C-alpha positions in Angstrom: -21.4 -14.9 2.3 -21.6 -11.7 0.4 -21.5 -11.8 -3.4 -20.4 -8.8 -5.4 -21.1 -8.2 -9.1 -18.5 -5.5 -9.4 -15.3 -4.8 -7.5 -12.7 -2.1 -7.7 -9.0 -2.7 -8.0 -6.6 0.2 -7.3 -2.9 0.0 -8.4 -0.1 2.4 -7.6 3.3 2.0 -9.3 6.2 4.2 -8.2 9.9 4.4 -9.0 11.9 5.0 -5.9 14.4 7.9 -5.8 16.3 6.3 -2.9 16.7 2.7 -1.5 14.1 1.6 1.1 16.8 1.7 3.8 17.5 5.4 3.0 16.8 8.0 5.7 14.7 9.8 3.1 12.2 6.8 3.1 12.3 6.0 6.8 9.0 7.6 7.6 7.4 5.8 4.6 8.7 2.4 5.6 7.7 3.0 9.3 4.1 3.8 8.2 3.6 0.7 6.0 2.3 -1.6 8.8 -0.1 0.9 10.4 -1.5 2.1 7.1 -1.9 -1.4 5.8 -3.6 -2.4 9.1 -6.0 0.5 8.8 -6.9 -0.5 5.2 -7.3 -4.2 6.2 -9.9 -3.1 8.8 -11.7 -0.6 6.6 -15.3 -1.3 5.6 -15.4 -2.5 2.0 -11.8 -3.7 1.9 -11.4 -7.1 0.3 -7.7 -7.9 -0.5 -4.3 -6.4 -1.1 -1.1 -7.5 -2.7 1.4 -8.6 -0.1 4.1 -11.1 0.6 4.6 -13.2 3.8 6.0 -10.0 5.4 2.5 -8.4 5.2 3.4 -5.8 2.6 4.4 -5.6 -1.1 7.9 -4.0 -0.9 9.5 -7.4 -1.7 7.5 -7.8 -4.9 9.7 -7.3 -8.0 7.2 -6.7 -10.7 9.6 -4.9 -13.0 12.9 -6.7 -13.2 13.9 -4.5 -16.1 14.0 -1.5 -13.8 17.7 -1.6 -12.8 20.6 0.7 -13.3 20.4 4.1 -11.6 16.9 3.5 -10.2 16.4 2.4 -6.6 13.6 0.1 -7.8 9.9 0.1 -8.3 7.2 -0.3 -5.7 3.8 -1.7 -6.6 0.7 -1.4 -4.4 -2.6 -3.0 -5.3 -5.8 -3.5 -3.3 -9.4 -4.6 -4.1 -12.5 -2.8 -2.7 -16.2 -3.4 -2.8 -16.8 0.0 -4.5 -15.3 3.4 -5.3 -17.2 4.8 -2.3 -15.5 2.3 0.0 -12.1 3.2 -1.3 -12.8 6.9 -1.1 -14.1 6.5 2.5 -10.7 4.9 3.5 -8.6 7.3 1.5 -10.3 10.4 3.0 -10.8 8.9 6.5 -7.9 10.9 8.0 -5.7 7.9 8.8 -2.3 9.5 9.6 0.9 8.2 11.1 3.4 9.9 13.3 7.1 9.8 12.5 7.5 6.4 14.2 4.8 4.9 12.0 2.1 4.5 14.7 -1.4 5.3 13.6 -2.5 8.6 15.0 
């Protein structure tokens, strides 16, 4: 088993302008599974925040964010190094409009 002395956690927090079932976010929602699968298979990937559904869109980290907001999304992943995360981010993983990895 590999032992790491230092790991990198990346976190993104975003306030949605529209609900997840909005046509505006359809491409984003469709891309979740293929993008997450590509990250899961990437060299240096260790772990990501997810629910039983395999993503983190059901995580309600900020219960205070109600009212006119459509909610807050939180994404978190852990990587072996900055280089491993950068290699994934700049790997060219793209999805088409149906969310399939291209």
